[in-house]
Backbone as CSV, one residue per row, in Angstrom:
resi,resn,N_x,N_y,N_z,CA_x,CA_y,CA_z,C_x,C_y,C_z
1,MET,12.612,0.219,-16.621,11.631,0.212,-15.555,10.813,1.510,-15.575
2,SER,9.717,1.469,-14.893,8.797,2.601,-14.841,9.402,3.771,-14.078
3,THR,9.103,4.986,-14.527,9.540,6.169,-13.796,8.405,6.700,-12.923
4,LYS,7.244,6.061,-12.976,6.108,6.465,-12.169,6.371,6.107,-10.707
5,THR,6.056,7.031,-9.827,6.232,6.752,-8.404,4.924,6.269,-7.803
6,VAL,5.047,5.464,-6.778,3.875,4.957,-6.057,3.637,5.753,-4.774
7,PHE,4.488,6.734,-4.533,4.451,7.414,-3.243,3.561,8.650,-3.226
8,ILE,2.917,8.826,-2.092,2.070,9.982,-1.796,2.573,10.559,-0.473
9,GLN,2.742,11.868,-0.414,3.168,12.504,0.833,2.006,12.502,1.826
10,GLY,2.253,11.978,3.005,1.237,11.951,4.051,0.229,10.840,3.830
11,PRO,-0.879,10.902,4.567,-1.881,9.832,4.485,-2.587,9.820,3.127
12,ILE,-3.125,8.663,2.787,-3.907,8.497,1.558,-5.359,8.788,1.922
13,SER,-5.929,9.785,1.283,-7.270,10.250,1.674,-8.370,9.357,1.107
14,SER,-9.513,9.360,1.780,-10.675,8.623,1.282,-11.140,9.213,-0.050
15,GLU,-10.941,10.503,-0.243,-11.305,11.136,-1.520,-10.459,10.566,-2.657
16,PHE,-9.159,10.407,-2.430,-8.266,9.826,-3.438,-8.715,8.401,-3.774
17,ILE,-9.039,7.620,-2.748,-9.480,6.234,-2.941,-10.796,6.213,-3.716
18,GLY,-11.736,7.048,-3.332,-13.021,7.115,-4.019,-12.878,7.516,-5.474
19,ASN,-12.034,8.494,-5.746,-11.795,8.920,-7.130,-11.160,7.799,-7.953
20,SER,-10.263,7.039,-7.331,-9.635,5.911,-8.029,-10.677,4.871,-8.424
21,ILE,-11.593,4.593,-7.529,-12.659,3.636,-7.827,-13.547,4.179,-8.950
22,ALA,-13.939,5.431,-8.849,-14.836,6.040,-9.842,-14.239,6.004,-11.248
23,LYS,-12.940,6.165,-11.361,-12.278,6.164,-12.677,-12.410,4.822,-13.399
24,HIS,-12.726,3.761,-12.667,-12.795,2.429,-13.267,-14.201,2.048,-13.738
25,GLN,-15.191,2.892,-13.517,-16.554,2.565,-13.924,-16.695,2.456,-15.435
26,SER,-15.856,3.126,-16.176,-15.934,3.078,-17.640,-15.272,1.820,-18.221
27,LYS,-14.549,1.083,-17.391,-13.864,-0.130,-17.851,-14.806,-1.320,-17.661
28,THR,-15.650,-1.549,-18.662,-16.747,-2.508,-18.512,-16.351,-3.966,-18.688
29,THR,-15.076,-4.260,-18.951,-14.630,-5.654,-18.961,-14.270,-6.118,-17.555
30,ILE,-14.192,-5.187,-16.627,-13.895,-5.525,-15.232,-15.167,-6.036,-14.572
31,GLY,-15.042,-7.189,-13.906,-16.165,-7.752,-13.170,-15.932,-7.772,-11.672
32,ALA,-14.690,-7.506,-11.249,-14.377,-7.566,-9.823,-13.215,-6.637,-9.496
33,HIS,-13.345,-5.968,-8.375,-12.267,-5.163,-7.804,-12.004,-5.696,-6.394
34,ASN,-10.793,-5.563,-5.952,-10.479,-5.821,-4.558,-9.527,-4.734,-4.104
35,ILE,-9.742,-4.278,-2.877,-8.947,-3.188,-2.327,-8.378,-3.621,-0.984
36,PHE,-7.094,-3.354,-0.814,-6.466,-3.496,0.505,-6.089,-2.105,0.962
37,LEU,-6.509,-1.761,2.173,-6.140,-0.487,2.775,-5.352,-0.777,4.044
38,GLY,-4.087,-0.373,4.057,-3.271,-0.503,5.253,-3.454,0.749,6.099
39,GLN,-3.807,0.558,7.347,-4.093,1.667,8.265,-3.111,1.625,9.426
40,VAL,-2.637,2.772,9.853,-1.733,2.849,10.995,-2.526,2.530,12.266
41,ARG,-2.026,1.547,12.995,-2.668,1.123,14.250,-2.047,1.864,15.439
42,ALA,-2.849,2.069,16.446,-2.369,2.647,17.706,-1.920,1.507,18.616
43,ASP,-0.906,0.771,18.161,-0.398,-0.369,18.916,0.197,0.061,20.245
44,ALA,0.098,-0.822,21.212,0.795,-0.641,22.484,2.089,-1.445,22.405
45,ILE,3.215,-0.776,22.559,4.530,-1.414,22.518,5.283,-0.996,23.770
46,ASP,5.629,-1.971,24.584,6.350,-1.712,25.828,5.684,-0.610,26.654
47,GLY,4.366,-0.673,26.749,3.628,0.273,27.580,3.396,1.641,26.958
48,GLN,3.783,1.820,25.702,3.565,3.103,25.025,2.665,2.877,23.813
49,THR,1.916,3.907,23.449,0.975,3.810,22.339,1.515,4.537,21.110
50,VAL,1.430,3.857,19.961,1.857,4.448,18.701,0.865,5.546,18.306
51,ALA,1.372,6.739,18.083,0.540,7.875,17.672,0.592,8.076,16.160
52,ALA,1.700,7.661,15.532,1.879,7.861,14.091,3.052,7.008,13.622
53,ILE,3.154,6.884,12.309,4.344,6.291,11.702,4.895,7.299,10.708
54,ASP,6.207,7.509,10.771,6.892,8.385,9.827,7.591,7.483,8.811
55,TYR,7.031,7.429,7.589,7.546,6.545,6.550,8.635,7.222,5.732
56,SER,9.675,6.443,5.412,10.726,6.884,4.510,11.063,5.704,3.602
57,ALA,11.775,5.997,2.525,12.122,4.936,1.580,13.318,5.356,0.757
58,TYR,13.995,4.367,0.216,14.924,4.611,-0.869,14.018,4.643,-2.103
59,GLU,13.545,5.849,-2.458,12.453,5.972,-3.415,12.738,5.337,-4.766
60,GLU,13.909,5.578,-5.322,14.206,5.005,-6.636,14.213,3.482,-6.572
61,MET,14.852,2.927,-5.551,14.876,1.471,-5.379,13.476,0.935,-5.118
62,ALA,12.700,1.646,-4.305,11.348,1.201,-3.975,10.452,1.237,-5.209
63,ASP,10.559,2.289,-6.007,9.765,2.360,-7.238,10.145,1.229,-8.198
64,GLU,11.431,0.913,-8.282,11.870,-0.200,-9.126,11.308,-1.521,-8.606
65,ALA,11.340,-1.716,-7.277,10.798,-2.936,-6.681,9.288,-3.035,-6.928
66,MET,8.595,-1.913,-6.854,7.153,-1.909,-7.129,6.885,-2.237,-8.596
67,ALA,7.730,-1.769,-9.502,7.568,-2.083,-10.926,7.750,-3.587,-11.167
68,VAL,8.695,-4.193,-10.457,8.902,-5.640,-10.560,7.664,-6.375,-10.039
69,ILE,7.132,-5.914,-8.920,5.916,-6.516,-8.359,4.770,-6.411,-9.365
70,ARG,4.651,-5.266,-9.998,3.604,-5.074,-11.003,3.744,-6.096,-12.136
71,GLU,4.959,-6.245,-12.645,5.202,-7.203,-13.727,4.886,-8.629,-13.278
72,LYS,5.326,-9.004,-12.077,5.052,-10.350,-11.562,3.549,-10.574,-11.391
73,ALA,2.841,-9.568,-10.898,1.396,-9.708,-10.659,0.649,-9.921,-11.967
74,PHE,0.993,-9.135,-12.994,0.314,-9.305,-14.286,0.680,-10.637,-14.942
75,ALA,1.886,-11.133,-14.694,2.294,-12.430,-15.243,1.604,-13.587,-14.525
76,GLN,1.396,-13.454,-13.223,0.858,-14.551,-12.416,-0.669,-14.574,-12.371
77,PHE,-1.305,-13.412,-12.446,-2.755,-13.318,-12.304,-3.353,-12.687,-13.560
78,ASP,-4.594,-13.021,-13.836,-5.284,-12.488,-15.008,-5.935,-11.153,-14.643
79,LEU,-5.109,-10.105,-14.497,-5.575,-8.800,-14.046,-5.818,-7.870,-15.228
80,ILE,-6.738,-6.956,-15.022,-6.977,-5.886,-15.994,-6.267,-4.614,-15.531
81,CYS,-6.370,-4.305,-14.248,-5.729,-3.114,-13.673,-5.129,-3.457,-12.315
82,MET,-4.089,-2.718,-11.955,-3.509,-2.823,-10.622,-2.873,-1.490,-10.284
83,HIS,-3.166,-0.995,-9.095,-2.595,0.273,-8.636,-2.103,0.087,-7.206
84,ILE,-0.931,0.646,-6.935,-0.356,0.612,-5.590,0.059,2.034,-5.236
85,TYR,-0.316,2.462,-4.028,0.120,3.755,-3.498,0.549,3.541,-2.053
86,HIS,1.671,4.158,-1.676,2.173,4.064,-0.301,2.545,5.458,0.182
87,SER,2.262,5.711,1.431,2.582,7.002,2.034,4.063,7.145,2.313
88,LEU,4.521,8.391,2.251,5.810,8.814,2.799,5.507,9.934,3.783
89,GLY,6.357,10.075,4.772,6.135,11.111,5.768,5.211,10.619,6.876
90,LEU,4.676,11.568,7.605,3.911,11.273,8.815,2.481,10.852,8.497
91,VAL,2.094,9.700,9.061,0.729,9.194,8.951,0.277,8.848,10.365
92,LYS,-0.779,9.502,10.821,-1.268,9.322,12.189,-2.068,8.027,12.328
93,ALA,-2.151,7.535,13.549,-2.963,6.351,13.844,-4.377,6.583,13.323
94,GLY,-4.909,5.582,12.635,-6.239,5.672,12.050,-6.241,6.118,10.600
95,GLU,-5.115,6.629,10.100,-5.041,7.080,8.713,-4.490,5.963,7.819
96,ILE,-4.783,6.065,6.513,-4.390,5.045,5.542,-2.981,5.342,5.011
97,CYS,-2.150,4.277,4.964,-0.768,4.417,4.499,-0.456,3.557,3.276
98,LEU,-1.307,2.574,2.973,-1.091,1.699,1.826,-2.429,1.437,1.153
99,PHE,-2.462,1.598,-0.168,-3.661,1.391,-0.968,-3.288,0.516,-2.149
100,VAL,-3.818,-0.710,-2.164,-3.618,-1.638,-3.265,-4.990,-1.885,-3.883
101,PHE,-5.111,-1.650,-5.183,-6.386,-1.716,-5.896,-6.192,-2.615,-7.111
102,VAL,-6.880,-3.753,-7.119,-6.699,-4.771,-8.146,-8.039,-5.021,-8.837
103,SER,-8.006,-5.122,-10.174,-9.216,-5.359,-10.959,-8.991,-6.494,-11.950
104,ALA,-10.051,-7.304,-12.135,-9.993,-8.425,-13.075,-11.405,-8.724,-13.569
105,THR,-11.482,-9.663,-14.493,-12.777,-10.081,-15.007,-13.577,-10.817,-13.936
106,ARG,-12.897,-11.645,-13.131,-13.557,-12.477,-12.118,-12.950,-12.256,-10.732
107,ARG,-13.746,-12.537,-9.701,-13.351,-12.238,-8.328,-12.200,-13.084,-7.788
108,LYS,-12.103,-14.356,-8.185,-11.062,-15.232,-7.631,-9.669,-14.633,-7.847
109,GLN,-9.432,-14.094,-9.027,-8.127,-13.525,-9.342,-7.788,-12.334,-8.448
110,VAL,-8.773,-11.467,-8.180,-8.463,-10.274,-7.390,-8.174,-10.620,-5.934
111,TYR,-8.863,-11.621,-5.387,-8.605,-12.022,-4.002,-7.184,-12.557,-3.849
112,GLU,-6.820,-13.491,-4.716,-5.487,-14.093,-4.646,-4.398,-13.068,-4.934
113,ALA,-4.620,-12.235,-5.922,-3.614,-11.244,-6.307,-3.372,-10.232,-5.190
114,THR,-4.433,-9.754,-4.574,-4.282,-8.729,-3.541,-3.412,-9.225,-2.386
115,GLU,-3.706,-10.394,-1.877,-2.916,-10.922,-0.759,-1.461,-11.118,-1.156
116,THR,-1.230,-11.661,-2.320,0.134,-11.894,-2.800,0.885,-10.574,-2.952
117,ILE,0.256,-9.598,-3.572,0.900,-8.299,-3.805,1.267,-7.621,-2.486
118,VAL,0.358,-7.613,-1.525,0.639,-6.986,-0.222,1.829,-7.679,0.442
119,ASN,1.882,-9.002,0.375,3.015,-9.725,0.965,4.318,-9.410,0.250
120,TRP,4.290,-9.307,-1.080,5.502,-8.927,-1.821,5.978,-7.532,-1.416
121,ILE,5.050,-6.607,-1.263,5.420,-5.244,-0.865,6.112,-5.266,0.492
122,LYS,5.515,-5.941,1.462,6.090,-5.984,2.812,7.451,-6.651,2.829
123,ARG,7.632,-7.658,1.967,8.881,-8.416,1.960,9.971,-7.764,1.120
124,ASP,9.621,-7.142,-0.024,10.618,-6.797,-1.026,10.871,-5.309,-1.267
125,VAL,10.083,-4.444,-0.684,10.202,-3.023,-1.007,10.866,-2.280,0.158
126,PRO,11.934,-1.507,-0.125,12.650,-0.803,0.939,11.907,0.455,1.421
127,ILE,10.879,0.196,2.216,10.112,1.262,2.877,10.287,1.044,4.372
128,PHE,10.566,2.124,5.081,10.865,2.036,6.509,9.907,2.922,7.286
129,GLY,9.592,2.506,8.490,8.686,3.303,9.302,9.178,3.451,10.727
130,LYS,9.171,4.696,11.194,9.429,4.973,12.603,8.078,5.020,13.293
131,GLU,7.844,4.108,14.228,6.617,4.148,15.009,6.830,5.173,16.117
132,ILE,6.128,6.266,16.011,6.304,7.384,16.936,5.252,7.282,18.040
133,PHE,5.742,7.300,19.261,4.845,7.190,20.412,4.302,8.553,20.817
134,GLU,3.301,8.523,21.669,2.657,9.757,22.140,3.637,10.698,22.827
135,ASN,4.735,10.141,23.405,5.727,10.983,24.086,6.870,11.407,23.150
136,SER,6.695,11.205,21.836,7.651,11.591,20.777,8.879,10.691,20.657
137,THR,9.005,9.641,21.476,10.073,8.666,21.255,9.614,7.741,20.127
138,PHE,10.510,6.891,19.635,10.125,6.021,18.529,10.899,4.716,18.556
139,VAL,10.378,3.748,17.803,11.079,2.505,17.474,10.888,2.286,15.979
140,TRP,11.806,1.541,15.370,11.665,1.213,13.952,10.668,0.091,13.795
141,LYS,9.755,0.249,12.860,8.713,-0.737,12.580,9.330,-1.999,11.998
142,LYS,8.793,-3.155,12.409,9.206,-4.440,11.868,8.034,-5.034,11.099
143,ASN,8.224,-5.295,9.794,7.151,-5.872,8.980,7.020,-7.365,9.274
144,THR,5.776,-7.807,9.338,5.500,-9.229,9.469,4.575,-9.615,8.320
145,LEU,4.734,-10.835,7.828,3.879,-11.303,6.724,2.668,-12.013,7.228
C-alpha cells in the first residue's frame, strides 16, 4: 500500500487548492475536473452552535483505507488523476476540511466518481471529529451519507 498520507494539519487553504488546480494545466489529455470541498458548518445542535471540528484519525489505517479507495476509483471510473486531502486538528466553521479533486477525459466520469469517492471516505475511513461548541463543550460528529 501507499506510504503517502492524505492528511494536512489544520484547514485546507484556498492557496493549496488553487496550486493543485494550476499543476494540472500541463496535463492536456484532461478534459474535465471536478472538485468537492467539505466545509465545517456552524450547525446548531441542542441549542449550541458548532465553532470548529477537531479531527483525529488512526492515520496508518486511514491512509491504507484511502489507498484502497484510490484503487477502487481508478478501477471503476476512467480517471486520469485523483487527489484526496483531509484535515487533522482544529478546523473552524467556514474552513475547508476535505478536498477531493478528480480529473478525466470527459465530465460524466468526474461527476460520478466524485460523489462515489466522498461517500466511500465517509463510510470507510477511520476519521473522527469532535464538534466543538462556542462554549468549549463538544459532541462526537456522526457521518451521514
